[in-house]
C-alpha positions in Angstrom: 145.4 -2.6 303.9 147.1 -0.2 301.5 148.7 2.4 303.8 151.1 5.1 303.0 152.2 8.7 303.5 153.2 11.6 301.3 156.9 11.1 300.6 159.5 13.5 299.2 161.1 13.0 295.8 164.2 15.0 296.7 167.3 13.8 294.8 165.4 11.7 292.3 161.8 10.7 291.9 162.6 7.0 292.4 164.0 7.7 295.9 160.4 8.4 297.0 159.9 4.6 296.9 162.9 4.0 299.1 161.5 6.4 301.6 158.1 4.7 301.5 159.7 1.3 301.9 161.7 2.5 304.9 158.4 3.3 306.6 157.1 -0.1 305.5 154.4 1.5 303.3 152.8 -0.4 300.5 151.4 2.7 298.8 152.3 6.4 298.9 151.6 9.9 297.6 154.1 12.2 295.8 154.4 15.5 294.1 156.2 15.0 290.8 157.7 18.5 290.9 158.1 21.6 293.1 154.5 22.0 294.4 155.0 25.8 294.9 156.0 26.7 291.4 154.7 26.6 287.8 157.9 25.6 286.1 159.0 22.0 285.8 161.3 19.7 283.8 160.6 16.5 282.1 161.3 13.4 284.2 164.5 11.7 282.9 163.9 8.4 281.2 166.3 6.5 283.4 164.5 7.9 286.5 161.2 6.7 285.1 162.6 3.2 284.6 164.1 3.2 288.1 160.8 4.3 289.5 158.8 1.5 287.7 161.4 -1.1 288.7 161.3 -0.1 292.4 157.5 -0.1 292.4 157.7 -3.8 291.5 160.6 -4.6 293.7 159.0 -3.1 296.9 155.4 -3.9 295.9 154.1 -0.3 296.0 150.4 -0.6 295.0 148.1 2.2 293.7 150.4 5.1 294.4 149.0 8.6 294.0 150.3 11.9 292.5 149.0 15.1 294.1 148.7 18.2 292.0 150.9 21.2 293.0 149.4 23.9 295.2 149.2 26.8 292.7 146.7 25.5 290.1 143.1 26.7 290.5 140.7 24.7 288.3 137.8 27.0 289.4 139.5 30.3 288.6 137.5 32.9 286.6 140.8 34.4 285.6 141.8 32.9 282.2 145.5 33.2 282.6 145.5 31.3 285.9 142.8 28.9 284.7 144.6 28.0 281.4 148.0 27.3 283.1 146.1 25.3 285.8 144.6 23.1 283.1 148.0 22.7 281.4 149.4 21.6 284.7 146.6 19.0 285.1 147.4 17.7 281.6 151.1 17.5 282.4 150.5 15.6 285.6 148.2 13.0 283.9 150.9 12.5 281.3 153.6 12.1 284.0 151.3 9.6 285.8 151.1 7.6 282.7 154.9 7.6 282.3 155.5 6.5 285.9 152.7 3.9 286.0 150.7 5.8 288.7 147.0 5.4 288.4 145.7 8.4 290.3 146.2 12.2 290.1 144.5 13.9 293.1 143.5 17.5 292.6 142.1 20.3 294.7 139.1 21.9 293.1 140.0 25.5 293.8 138.2 28.8 294.4 135.6 30.5 292.2 136.8 33.9 293.5 133.3 35.1 294.2 131.8 34.3 290.8 129.5 31.7 292.3 129.5 27.9 292.9 127.9 27.1 289.6 130.6 29.0 287.7 133.3 27.1 289.7 131.7 23.7 289.0 131.6 24.4 285.3 135.2 25.5 285.2 136.4 22.4 287.0 134.3 20.1 284.8 135.6 21.8 281.6 139.2 21.5 282.9 138.8 17.8 283.5 137.2 17.3 280.1 140.0 19.0 278.3 142.7 17.2 280.4 141.2 13.8 279.8 140.8 14.4 276.1 144.5 15.5 275.8 145.9 12.4 277.6 145.8 9.0 276.0 146.2 6.8 279.0 144.1 5.2 281.8 145.2 7.5 284.6 142.3 9.0 286.6 141.6 12.5 287.9 140.6 12.2 291.5 138.6 15.1 292.9 139.4 15.9 296.5 136.6 17.2 298.7 137.4 20.6 300.3 137.0 22.0 303.8 134.5 24.7 302.9 136.6 27.8 303.1 135.3 31.0 301.5 134.6 30.6 297.7 135.9 27.0 297.6 134.4 24.4 295.3 133.7 20.8 296.3 133.0 20.9 300.0 129.6 19.5 299.6 129.0 16.0 298.1 126.3 17.5 295.8 128.9 19.9 294.2 131.2 17.0 293.5 128.3 15.1 292.0 127.5 18.1 289.7 131.1 18.1 288.5 131.1 14.4 287.7 127.8 14.7 285.8 129.4 17.3 283.5 132.4 15.1 282.7 132.3 13.1 279.5 134.7 10.3 280.4 133.4 9.3 283.8 135.5 6.1 283.9 138.5 8.3 284.4 137.1 10.4 287.3 137.1 9.4 290.9 136.9 11.1 294.4 139.5 11.5 297.1 137.8 11.5 300.5 139.7 13.7 302.9 138.5 13.0 306.5 139.6 16.4 307.9 138.1 18.3 305.0 134.8 16.5 305.3 134.7 17.2 309.0 135.6 20.8 308.6 132.9 21.2 306.0 130.2 20.0 308.4 130.1 16.2 307.8 130.2 14.1 311.0 133.2 11.8 310.8 133.2 10.8 314.5 132.6 7.4 316.0 129.1 6.0 315.4 128.3 8.9 313.0 130.9 8.4 310.2 129.0 5.5 308.7 125.9 7.6 308.3 127.9 10.3 306.6 129.2 7.7 304.1 125.7 6.4 303.5 124.9 10.0 302.5 128.0 10.0 300.2 126.8 6.8 298.7 123.3 8.1 298.0 124.6 11.3 296.4 127.7 10.2 294.5 128.2 6.4 295.0 130.9 4.8 297.2 132.4 3.2 294.1 133.7 6.6 293.1 136.0 6.8 296.0 139.5 5.9 294.8 141.8 7.4 297.4 141.3 8.2 301.1 143.3 10.9 302.9 143.5 10.0 306.6 143.7 13.2 308.6 142.3 14.1 312.0 141.1 17.7 312.4 142.5 20.5 314.7 139.3 22.5 314.0 135.7 21.9 315.1 133.1 20.2 312.9 131.7 22.8 310.3 134.5 25.2 311.3 135.8 25.4 307.7 139.4 25.1 309.0 141.8 23.0 306.9 144.2 22.1 309.7 145.3 18.5 309.9 146.1 16.7 313.2 147.6 13.4 314.2 145.3 10.5 314.1 143.2 10.3 317.3 144.5 13.6 318.6 142.0 15.8 316.9 138.2 16.4 316.9 137.4 13.3 314.9 139.1 11.0 317.4 140.3 7.4 317.3 136.7 6.1 317.1 136.0 7.8 313.8 139.0 6.2 312.2 138.3 2.8 313.7 134.8 3.0 312.1 136.3 4.1 308.7 138.8 1.3 308.7 136.0 -1.3 309.3 134.2 -0.4 306.1 134.7 -3.2 303.5 133.9 -1.1 300.5 137.0 1.0 301.3 139.3 -1.8 302.4 141.2 -2.2 299.1 141.8 1.6 298.5 145.0 3.5 299.1 144.9 5.2 302.5 147.2 8.2 302.6 148.3 9.9 305.8 148.9 13.7 305.5 149.4 14.3 309.2 151.9 16.6 310.8 155.5 15.8 311.8 156.3 17.4 315.1 157.3 16.7 318.7 154.1 14.8 319.3 154.3 12.2 316.5 155.9 11.5 313.2 154.8 9.6 310.1 155.8 6.3 311.6 153.8 7.0 314.7 150.7 7.8 312.7 151.1 4.6 310.6 151.4 2.6 313.8 148.2 4.3 315.2 146.2 3.4 312.1 147.5 -0.2 312.1 146.5 -0.5 315.8 143.0 0.9 315.1 142.5 -1.5 312.2 143.0 -4.5 314.5 140.3 -3.4 317.1 
């Protein structure tokens, strides 16, 4: 199993690998810059080299870059939209430099202009970004929790985006368990497999490239994007046990984005997933 968490790049981007290795992860997710700002600096060449060397040394497989929080690829506002596209282009280029295969992105909000408008904006953003980056790194579209004006909470919406993208070989999907549950999909024990059959019929299981493992504080179809420790939320241990048993997902990077608090930390959630995978 490829199992990791979102790790900090504080100090130097290559130190993220040390932090992943301390947790005995064999994959990981990072931001390549401050996720709450637009400005960023180029990654120093020696840090890129250290990062690549450590990936080999510690056998980190299929790591993931997550886009910063500010970009909105569905935005009807040209100034926000254009800088969001430029951010996506920059992250794809950085992924190529670092040897990271996947850039996960939120799909954003159409701000009331309608779902079809949002879908077109995301697809156009992906087409431009892919045409401007000469590498094999993939854009991975993350399903959303269904909050007001959000794009990508329904499998059909993600399908429409993919259909409008020219270079489909460089497009994948990140399945976030909490987001799917919040958007109305049943991710609980004995029901999750039916949900994934629906995903397969709409999009195709082969398009899933990354899985975000998050339990949900909110109820099913509550549209609340609040992550909970594995087994402590409304999805429950059984849902994750079922997910981990699916062979078509078994070689994908599983990334935990669970809280760190008095109840449990990253190590505790890693141990929980490992225990469920043995049942």
